C-alpha positions in Angstrom: 64.0 89.3 36.9 65.1 91.2 33.8 68.8 90.5 33.1 68.8 93.5 30.7 68.2 96.0 33.4 70.0 99.3 32.5 73.2 99.7 34.4 73.2 102.1 37.3 76.2 104.4 37.8 78.3 104.0 40.9 77.0 107.2 42.3 73.3 106.2 41.6 74.0 102.9 43.5 75.4 104.8 46.5 72.5 107.1 46.5 70.0 104.2 46.6 72.0 102.5 49.4 72.0 105.7 51.4 68.2 105.5 51.3 68.3 102.0 52.8 70.8 102.9 55.5 68.5 103.3 58.5 69.6 101.8 61.8 68.1 98.4 62.3 69.3 97.6 65.8 68.2 98.6 69.3 70.3 100.1 72.0 71.5 98.3 75.1 73.7 99.1 78.1 77.2 98.0 77.6 80.2 97.9 79.9 83.1 100.1 79.0 85.2 96.9 78.9 83.0 95.4 76.2 82.4 98.6 74.1 85.3 98.4 71.7 84.0 98.4 68.1 80.4 99.0 69.1 78.4 101.9 67.8 77.5 104.6 70.4 73.7 105.1 70.7 73.7 108.4 72.6 76.1 111.3 73.0 78.7 111.2 75.8 78.7 114.4 77.8 81.7 115.4 80.0 80.7 115.0 83.7 83.7 117.1 84.9 86.4 119.4 83.7 89.5 117.6 82.3 91.9 118.1 83.8 89.9 118.8 87.0 92.6 121.1 88.3 95.6 123.0 87.0 98.5 120.5 87.1 102.1 120.1 86.2 103.0 118.8 82.8 106.3 117.4 84.0 108.7 116.8 86.9 110.3 120.0 88.0 109.8 123.1 90.1 106.7 125.3 90.4 107.8 128.9 90.6 106.0 132.0 92.0 107.8 135.1 90.7 108.1 138.4 92.4 105.1 140.6 91.8 107.1 143.7 91.2 108.7 142.1 88.2 112.2 142.1 89.7 114.6 139.5 88.3 115.2 136.4 90.4 117.0 133.2 89.4 117.2 131.4 92.8 114.1 130.4 94.8 113.7 128.7 98.2 111.9 125.4 97.9 109.2 125.5 100.5 107.1 122.3 99.7 106.8 119.2 97.6 103.7 118.3 95.7 103.0 114.8 94.4 100.4 113.5 92.0 97.3 112.5 94.0 98.0 115.0 96.8 96.8 118.6 97.3 99.0 121.5 98.3 98.0 122.8 101.7 99.0 126.4 101.1 99.7 128.8 98.3 103.2 129.8 97.2 104.2 133.3 98.1 106.0 135.5 95.6 109.7 134.5 95.3 109.1 130.8 96.4 109.3 127.5 94.7 107.8 124.0 95.1 109.2 120.7 94.0 106.5 119.3 91.9 105.9 116.0 89.9 104.0 115.2 86.7 100.2 115.4 87.2 100.4 117.0 90.6 98.1 120.0 91.3 99.8 123.3 90.9 99.7 125.5 94.1 98.0 128.8 94.0 100.4 131.7 93.1 102.4 129.6 90.7 103.4 131.3 87.4 105.1 128.5 85.6 106.8 125.1 86.0 110.5 124.6 85.2 111.6 121.2 84.0 114.0 119.6 86.4 116.7 119.4 83.8 116.7 123.2 83.4 117.5 123.9 87.0 119.7 122.7 89.9 118.9 122.3 93.6 121.3 123.0 96.5 121.1 123.2 100.2 122.4 125.9 102.5 122.1 126.0 106.3 119.3 123.4 106.0 117.3 125.4 103.4 116.7 124.1 99.9 117.3 126.4 97.0 116.6 125.9 93.3 118.6 127.8 90.6 117.0 128.4 87.2 119.2 128.2 84.1 116.9 130.4 81.9 113.7 132.3 82.0 110.2 131.0 81.3 106.9 132.6 80.2 103.8 132.7 82.3 101.8 129.4 82.2 104.6 127.4 80.8 104.4 123.6 81.5 101.0 124.0 83.3 98.0 122.0 82.1 95.0 124.2 82.8 91.8 123.1 84.3 89.3 122.1 81.5 91.8 122.5 78.7 91.0 119.0 77.4 87.3 118.8 78.1 84.8 121.2 79.7 82.1 119.9 82.0 78.8 119.6 80.0 80.5 119.5 76.6 79.9 116.5 74.3 83.0 114.2 74.1 81.8 111.5 71.7 78.7 111.8 69.4 76.1 109.1 68.9 76.8 107.0 65.8 80.5 106.8 66.4 82.2 103.4 66.1 84.1 103.3 69.4 87.8 103.0 69.0 90.4 102.8 71.8 90.7 106.6 72.0 86.9 107.1 72.4 86.9 104.5 75.1 89.8 106.2 76.9 88.1 109.6 76.7 85.0 108.1 78.2 86.9 106.4 81.0 88.7 109.7 81.7 85.4 111.2 83.0 84.5 108.2 85.1 81.8 106.6 83.0 81.8 102.8 83.0 78.5 102.0 81.2 77.4 103.2 77.7 74.4 103.0 75.6 75.5 101.3 72.4 73.6 99.5 69.6 73.7 95.8 69.7 75.8 94.3 67.0 74.1 93.9 63.6 73.6 90.2 62.9 74.9 89.5 59.4 74.4 86.1 57.9 77.0 85.1 55.2 76.6 82.3 52.7 78.1 81.3 49.4 76.3 79.8 46.5 77.4 77.3 43.9 77.5 73.5 43.5 81.2 73.8 42.8 82.2 75.2 46.2 83.7 73.4 49.1 85.3 74.7 52.3 89.1 74.3 52.9 89.9 71.2 54.8 87.7 69.1 52.5 89.1 66.8 49.9 88.6 68.5 46.5 87.1 66.5 43.6 87.5 67.5 39.9 85.2 70.4 39.1 85.2 71.7 42.7 86.9 74.9 44.0 87.5 76.1 47.6 85.3 78.9 48.9 87.8 81.8 49.3 85.1 84.5 49.3 83.7 83.4 52.6 87.1 84.2 54.2 87.4 87.5 52.4 84.0 88.6 53.7 84.6 87.2 57.1 87.8 89.2 57.4 86.2 92.5 56.2 83.2 92.0 58.5 85.6 91.5 61.4 86.3 95.3 61.3 82.7 96.2 61.5 80.2 96.4 64.5 78.5 93.1 63.5 78.0 89.6 64.7 78.7 87.1 61.9 76.5 84.1 61.3 78.0 81.5 59.0 75.3 80.1 56.8 77.6 77.8 54.9 77.4 77.0 51.2 74.1 76.8 49.3 73.6 74.4 46.4 72.1 75.7 43.2 68.7 74.3 43.9 65.6 76.4 44.1 64.0 74.7 47.2 67.3 74.8 49.1 67.9 78.5 48.4 64.3 79.4 49.3 64.3 77.4 52.6 67.7 78.8 53.6 66.8 82.5 52.9 63.5 82.2 54.7 65.1 80.7 57.8 68.0 83.2 57.7 65.7 86.2 57.4 64.2 85.3 60.7 67.6 85.1 62.5 69.6 87.9 60.8 69.4 91.6 60.2 71.3 91.3 57.0 72.0 88.4 54.6 75.1 88.6 52.5 76.0 86.2 49.8 78.6 85.9 47.1 77.7 84.4 43.8 74.2 83.9 42.5 73.7 87.5 41.5 74.5 87.1 37.8 71.0 86.2 36.6 72.0 82.8 35.1 69.7 79.8 34.8 71.0 78.4 38.1 70.9 81.7 40.0 67.8 81.3 42.0 68.4 83.9 44.6 66.7 86.8 42.9 63.6 84.7 42.1 63.5 83.6 45.8 63.8 87.2 47.0 60.9 88.3 44.7 58.8 85.5 46.1 59.6 86.2 49.8 60.0 89.9 49.7 61.2 92.7 47.4 64.1 92.5 44.9 66.1 95.3 43.3 68.4 93.8 40.7 71.2 96.0 39.6 73.7 95.8 36.8 76.2 98.4 37.8 78.4 100.4 35.4 81.3 99.3 37.6 84.3 97.1 36.8 84.7 94.7 38.4 81.4 94.3 40.2 78.8 94.6 37.6 76.3 92.1 39.0 75.1 93.4 42.4 71.8 92.7 44.0 69.9 94.2 46.9 66.6 92.8 48.3 64.4 93.4 51.2 62.8 90.5 53.2 60.6 91.1 56.2 62.9 92.7 58.8 66.0 91.7 56.8 68.2 93.3 54.1 69.7 91.1 51.4 72.9 91.9 49.6 74.1 89.8 46.8 77.8 90.2 45.7 79.5 88.9 42.6 81.1 85.5 42.8 84.6 86.5 41.5 86.7 87.5 44.5 88.0 90.9 43.3 84.6 91.9 42.1 83.1 90.8 45.5 85.8 92.8 47.3 85.0 95.9 45.3 81.3 95.6 45.8 81.7 95.0 49.5 84.3 97.7 50.2 82.6 100.5 48.3 78.9 99.7 48.4 78.1 97.1 51.1 80.4 98.3 53.9 78.9 101.8 54.3 75.4 100.4 54.1 76.2 97.8 56.9 77.7 100.6 59.0 74.6 102.7 58.6 72.3 99.7 59.4 74.4 99.2 62.6 73.7 102.8 63.7 76.8 104.5 62.4 77.0 107.2 59.7 77.0 106.2 56.0 80.5 107.2 55.0 82.2 106.7 51.7 85.8 105.5 51.8 88.2 108.5 51.6 90.4 109.0 48.6 93.9 110.3 48.3 95.5 111.5 45.1 98.9 109.9 44.1 100.9 110.1 40.9 100.6 107.2 38.6 103.6 105.2 37.6 101.7 103.4 34.9 99.7 104.2 31.8 96.2 103.4 30.6 94.9 104.2 27.1 91.9 103.7 25.0 89.6 103.4 28.0 85.8 103.5 27.3 84.1 106.4 29.3 81.0 106.0 31.3 82.1 103.2 33.8 83.7 103.4 37.2 86.7 101.1 37.4 88.9 99.9 40.3 92.4 98.5 39.7 94.5 96.7 42.3 97.4 99.0 43.0 100.3 99.4 45.4 102.2 102.5 46.6 105.9 102.4 45.9 108.5 105.0 47.1 111.3 106.2 44.8 113.7 108.8 46.1 111.3 109.8 48.8 108.4 110.2 46.4 105.3 108.0 46.6 103.9 106.7 43.3 101.2 104.1 42.3 101.9 101.0 40.4 99.1 98.6 39.3 98.8 94.8 39.0 99.7 93.5 35.5 96.2 92.1 35.0 92.8 93.3 35.9 91.0 89.9 36.0 88.3 89.9 38.6 89.1 86.3 39.6 92.7 86.9 40.5 93.3 86.7 44.2 97.0 87.3 43.5 96.0 90.9 42.5 94.6 91.5 46.0 97.7 90.1 47.7 99.9 92.3 45.5 98.0 95.4 46.3 97.7 97.7 49.3 94.7 99.6 47.9 92.5 100.3 44.9 93.2 102.8 42.1 89.9 104.4 41.0 89.3 105.4 37.4 86.2 107.6 37.3 83.7 107.6 34.4 85.3 110.5 32.6 88.9 109.1 32.6 89.7 107.7 29.2 93.4 107.6 29.7 96.1 107.8 32.4 99.6 109.0 31.8 102.6 108.6 34.1 102.6 111.4 36.6 98.9 111.9 36.6 97.3 112.2 40.0 94.7 109.5 40.4 92.4 108.6 43.3 93.7 105.8 45.6 91.8 104.1 48.4 94.0 102.4 50.9 93.0 98.9 52.1 93.3 100.3 55.6 90.2 102.4 54.9 88.0 99.6 53.8 88.7 96.8 56.2 91.3 94.9 54.2 94.0 95.1 56.9 
């Protein structure tokens, strides 16, 4: 391993990861009840029109107007139509039907009047409805097929299934889907100094916070997490653990051990067991970043400092994992918000991510940043609700400048 490897730009790193982002998992039949968060393996096609029939959008009265265009404000109520039933006859011109939300609209109906815009009375045993105003043709009628047309694609393959896609699938009666099995991701931390919370800490030891950062961010992805624990900085332990994990997992994800120090044995082990690409990225924080390929397994090595690990996971690792799981490789979306801070004297040529938070003053949203940019400060992550992105060409930021902002909601930190 050459620790003096030239630094790759952020965009070059993304391009390389796109090249690795081929689906690694097979499809399987999944119950609709178990499909939340899974990646769809084949397009879902509408099996019927939605709605299947013209139906009422509200409780009220279905009206058939006179065909000669003559004005009429009072109509005899000749039937009632409930959701789940079918009208037996058509309405004749000048007639009305009491109708309820979702009920099929009888033939001959021009529009539906909300019940609050009319009043019903009875005279000599006959029901009459009086309209308070006029309505245009088709008003308050949900037309057959206006939501989905039979034969049209509803959800495309590669979609991570959210409640709304599950609901759309249920609406056409499908209860079994072809989805990709969850990508199996093994997570371990490296370092003799690390211990898990709940253990008594000795001098020189620190608690492994990164495991819980990664565990939480992976929880929002279509993966099955395998906790591989903490690896000591010993060559034989690292080699044995990586070899065993590569046989069980589709992806191995580690934090720490990517810096190229004397006790960082991960890269050497990857070179021995498979293929290593070692990167120094022109990214702050997150310069040390490692990608390797073992037989049937992708290895991703994140920095050890928590903010750096979060940046490397959110912007580089997350889209790769989604692609390996069968979804599209999608970069996190940016929004542009006015800065309420200043940056000066910044060196060009490096992508930088600052922990920032949106604040509202007099109805205007602005961005403020954490007072320090240290990559080991978990307090900066708890302060923030997203990352402020400084691109390679930005040497300064003035108050009021529009700068890119990536909400934590978009990168699994919610």
